[in-house]
C-alpha positions, 0 to 999 in steps of 0.5 A, a space after each residue: 531473539 533480541 526482544 526488549 519490549 519495554 522500550 518499544 512500548 514506550 515509543 509507540 505510546 508516546 507516538 499514539 495515534 489520535 483519531 480525527 474528524 469525529 466527536 469521539 477521540 482517543 484522549 490518551 495523554 503522553 507520559 514520560 515513562 511507561 512501566 510494566 506496573 503502569 501497564 496493569 492499570 486501566 490508563 496503561 491498557 488504554 494507552 496500549 490500545 492507542 499505540 496499536 493504531 499509532 504503529 500503523 504509521 511506521 509501516 504504511 506510508 513508509 517509502 521503503 516498506 512501500 518499495 518492498 511491496 511494489 518494486 519488482 512486480 508488474 506494476 513498478 520498477 525503479 526510476 532514474 534517481 533510485 538508489 540501492 534500496 529500490 534497485 535491489 528490489 527490482 530483481 533485474 540484475 542491478 542490485 540484490 536483496 540481502 538481509 542488510 539492504 532489504 529494509 525488512 526491519 520496517 515491518 519486523 521491528 514494528 510488528 513484533 513490538 506491537 504484537 507484544 503490546 497487544 499480548 500485554 493488553 489482552 493479559 492485563 485487560 482481563 485482570 482489570 475488567 476492560 470490556 471485551 470490545 477493547 480487548 478485541 481491538 488488541 486481538 485484531 492487531 495481534 493477528 493483523 501483524 502476525 498475518 503480515 509477518 507470515 506472508 513476508 517471512 514464512 514461519 515466525 516466533 510465537 514465543 517472544 521470551 515469556 511463552 507463546 502469545 505471552 506478554 514479555 517484559 524482559 530481553 530475550 536473546 534466543 528465538 525459535 521460529 514456529 511453522 506457517 501452520 502454527 502461526 495461522 492456527 495458533 495466532 491468526 485464526 483464533 484472534 480474528 474469530 474472537 475479534 469478529 465476535 466481540 468487535 462492534 459493527 461501528 468503531 468506538 471512534 472513527 477509524 477504530 477496528 470493527 467487525 468488517 476490518 476483522 472479516 477482511 483480515 480473516 477472509 484474506 488469511 483463510 484465502 492465503 493459507 488455502 493457497 499455501 496448503 495447495 502450493 500449485 508451483 511447489 514453492 518451498 516454505 520455511 521453516 520446513 514443514 509439511 503442508 498439512 493443516 493441524 485441524 485436518 482441513 484441506 485447501 478447499 475448506 479454507 477457500 470456502 471459509 474465505 468466501 463465507 467470511 467475505 460474503 458475510 461482510 458484504 451482507 452485514 456492512 455496518 457503516 461501510 460500503 462502496 463509494 459511488 465512483 472510483 474518483 469519489 473514493 480517492 479524491 482527497 476531500 473525501 478521505 476517511 469515507 465509508 469505503 475506508 475500513 482501516 487506515 494509518 491516520 494523519 492530520 494537517 491540524 497538529 504535528 503531534 497528532 500527525 506524527 510528522 512535521 507539517 512543513 518539511 519532512 526528511 522521509 523517515 519514522 512516521 512520515 507518510 512519504 511513500 507517494 514521493 517515490 512515484 513522483 517524477 521531477 515535473 519541475 524541470 518543465 519550462 515554458 518561455 524559459 519559466 518554471 511553469 509547473 512548480 512544486 505544490 502541495 496538491 494532489 496531482 503534484 507534490 514532492 518529486 523523488 523519482 525513485 519508482 516508476 510504473 512499467 509501460 505494461 501497467 499503463 498500456 495493458 493493465 489499464 488498457 480501457 481508458 475510455 469506459 473504465 475510470 480507474 486509470 484517470 483516477 489513479 494517475 496524473 497524466 496532465 501537468 497544469 501551469 501554476 507559476 503565478 502561485 510561485 510568484 511569477 507575474 506573467 499572466 500567460 506563457 508561450 508553450 508548445 507550437 508557439 502557443 500561449 497558455 495561462 495558469 491552469 492550462 496543460 503544460 505536458 500531457 501523456 496521451 491515453 494512446 500512442 499517436 504516430 503523428 507525435 514529433 519528439 522534441 529536440 529543445 525546450 521549445 519543442 519539449 525536448 528538455 523533458 523528452 516530450 514532443 508536440 502535436 499540431 494545434 496543441 499548446 501542451 507538450 505531449 508524450 506517448 504511453 510507449 515513451 514512459 521512462 525511468 525519467 518521466 512517467 504518470 504521477 500517482 494521483 491516487 495517493 497524492 498530497 491533499 491539504 486545505 491550508 494552501 490558500 492561494 500559494 504553493 502550500 507546503 509541498 516539502 512536508 509529508 502527506 497529511 492524508 490517511 494511508 488506506 490499508 483495508 477497503 470495503 471493496 476487498 471483500 468482493 475481490 476475496 470472495 471472487 478469488 475464493 470462488 475461482 478456487 472452487 468455493 460456492 455460494 449465492 454469488 459467482 466470481 463474475 457477479 462479485 467482480 462485476 459489482 466492482 467493474 460496474 462502479 469503475 464504469 461510472 464517472 463523476 469527474 474527468 480528473 486529468 481533463 479537470 472537468 465534471 463528467 457524468 457518464 455511466 459506462 457500467 453496462 459496457 464494463 459488465 458486458 466486457 467481463 469474461 463469462 468464466 474468470 481465472 486467477 490471472 483475470 482476478 489479479 489484473 482487476 486487483 491491479 486496476 483497483 489497487 495499483 500502487 497501494 502496496 498489495 501487489 507483491 503479496 498478491 503475486 506471492 500468494 497466488 505463486 504467479 510472481 515469476 509468470 506475471 512479473 518476469 519481464 517488463 518494458 520501460 524506456 531508459 533513464 535519459 531525458 530523451 529516452 523514449 524507445 521501450 526496452 524489455 527487461 528480464 527479472 530473475 525470480 527464484 523460489 527463495 525470493 518468495 520469502 523476504 530475509 530476516 533483518 540482519 540486525 535481528 540476527 546480530 542481536 541474538 546469542 546463537 552460534 553462526 550455524 544456528 543463525 544461518 538456520 534461523 535465516 530464510 534460505 539464500 539470505 545468510 550473510 
């Protein structure tokens, strides 16, 4: 395998993550050169630790990795301006997943580079006397990356050129993939068990790895491995291996361990916990709150610490630009011939790329209850409000729908919560036809029905929307990547993991229904009507709890996970883990790519067992000194080019 880890180590150290919003900050200074010898010093090891956090920004927030986790699921399909990167992942016949076009190098290259850095930290830290807590951070990240890799590719190599789980400092152009059980039992589980033992409850700096982060990772790994052992739909694995645990445990044992570790995390939360409402969890001013256990950090205070320009980003490297993809081109809206909703660095708006779109089923069925459940309102932008004066347009009011006047802050376009048969679809700009919307009597905003969601126009993704404090009274910097942290682990996942394990037979003090109802009760509490732009102190938690089925199945757990984590990058992993991908996402509804398309069409996907693993990047195969037959055997089935 082409693993030359000195250069990636340099790169990750130079782009080291610096934590913000705290008194204790990682203060590693950038150096022009890092060598294996320097890595044997205390400063070198601490620089390596810093790089562990930096590498998260090259995966989470990257739009192409984001795409691979969502497009092709029941949550997301491709949008009007999608290129092959997005159409390929849709599985609907408009493209195909290949080793050169699936962008799997985003994960493969960054994860393996970081794994080797972690191994170097573990080996050298022990020699020079670094504390067990610091070493545990490296163990956490080595396991974290291997867990991502094994879920995505199947079995992956533990030997990067110097022996299994050893630090490699010279290029190796051969490789052998370990089996899935070996990756879990040799790398993931041991590292995480040690990390839970040695990591502190409260991170040494804000955002650092903790016992809670390790418990989330371990409980989810146990849960995933239990499903893998059980293999309910006979999905093949690769490299081929018997679904037998080397330790002799069966799937039920692992489901119970997942439950135990997750409920231990709930009982021993340290500084973490649930935010009071779903809105409070996701509003930008509350970033890095107590529910956010692990995240890829960014800041508007410094381009160096942000890892990206604060004024214009091209979409690459460490840019946090995923949310652009789920943002349609709302700037086409016109009122009185004026661009009434202009591009703004604000959580409801941001930079539109129109590459990914939520399906109609996600909006109408997953989020069916939009009255009691606050999660739809605090996930999506469904109302676009006038901001033309911030863009220099002097008019104090404009004519919008039905010849009625609007002022800045008024709704220009709204997506209704439910289909209204009285809606009249427009034919020109005066009636909303220029964006495929329509009108309702007495309303000054253009409107559209949820069943009219199309590849051209759809709810925006408020949850991950841009938030900055330096806009002043202007539009700010809407062409920059997001300076918000990208959340990876939330405390709420412990409830979902334990509930799923309980559905799979694990037992304990809390049932699956009781665990899920903690989350659903919170979802029923409103502190703000996000799209209504008004405070809302309403508690529908009793109604939410009463509506929970007496007995939960895995489909219900998956639906709740989608309501909680829509668009955060979980969905492909959830459907692959439970082997429900083809069943749940085998077809979807959406309207076409034209401006006036508002008739839903059902699209069928072809999801075969081979697609449950992603292809090894072609660049990896090209760099290995192996025969074509050996390369073909190294690649996952169905992908060799």
